[in-house]
N, C-alpha and C positions, 0 to 999 in steps of 0.2 A: 505493499498499499505507500508507503514512504518514497518508492521510487518513483511511483506515477504524479506525486504531487508535483513535483519540479517541472517537467513535460507540460502539465495542464496548465501551471501559473503561466509558464512561457507562451503557451498556446493562446491563453488569455489576453495577456500582454500585448501580444500581435495582434491578433483581433482589434482590442482596442487602438493602437497605434493607425492600424488602415483603417478603421472607422474614422478616425479623427482626420486621414489623409485625404480622405473621399467624402465625407459628410461634416468635416467640424468648419469652424471659420475661417481657418488658412487652407481650405480644400483646394484643390486642383480646381473644378470649376469654379469656384468664388473668386480664383486668382486668374483665371481665363476672363470671366467676366468684368473684371477689374482693369484688366488691360486692354479690353474694348472700350470701356470707358474711357481710360486714358487716352488710348489713341484718338476717339472722337472729340474728346476736349482739347488735344493739340491741335487737332484741324481746325476747331473754332477758332483757338488762339492764333493759329497761323492766319486767317481770314480777318481775323479783327486786326491783326498785326498790319496788314496791307492797305486795310483802309485806311488807318491810322497815319502809314507813311504817305499816302495819297494825300490825304487831308493835311499833314505836315509840311508837305512840298507846295501844296496851295497855299498855305498861309505865309509861309517863305516866299512865294512868289509876289503875293500882295503885297506885303510888306517891305519888297525891294524895290519894286518897279509897278509903274502904271500900265504896262502893255496887259498885264491879265485884267486889271479893271478895267481897261478897253475892251478887250476883247469878250470878257461875261456881259458888258453892256450891250454890246453888240449881238453878241447870240440869245441871250435870255430876257434881255428886255425892247431889242428891236432897234435899239439907237443908232442914228447916223449922224456925221459930223455936218457942220450948216453948208458946205458946199459938195455935199455927195446927193447923189440920187439912189435911192433903193429900186432895185430891180429884181423881182423874185421870179426864177427860171424853175417851171414845172417840168420833172424829168416824163417823156413820152411813154406810153403803153406799149 
């Protein structure tokens, strides 16, 4: 009887360790799920960084020169200079 206690105890410990590995808090599926979430978050961060860089470049251009202000006024507001004639050309079908 004494010889069977040690292998049974070791087998029970092995089952407990395997259960923690597959079903516990730090299990393989949980880690895979967290890695997927991390990859998605990194993608969102990258997109936000690109948008921030674009906005920072636009702000820098607005601070440095009036060319950007003139371009925005022409494109977004349809403004023209006093000696210019505005001509709209529609593309043919």
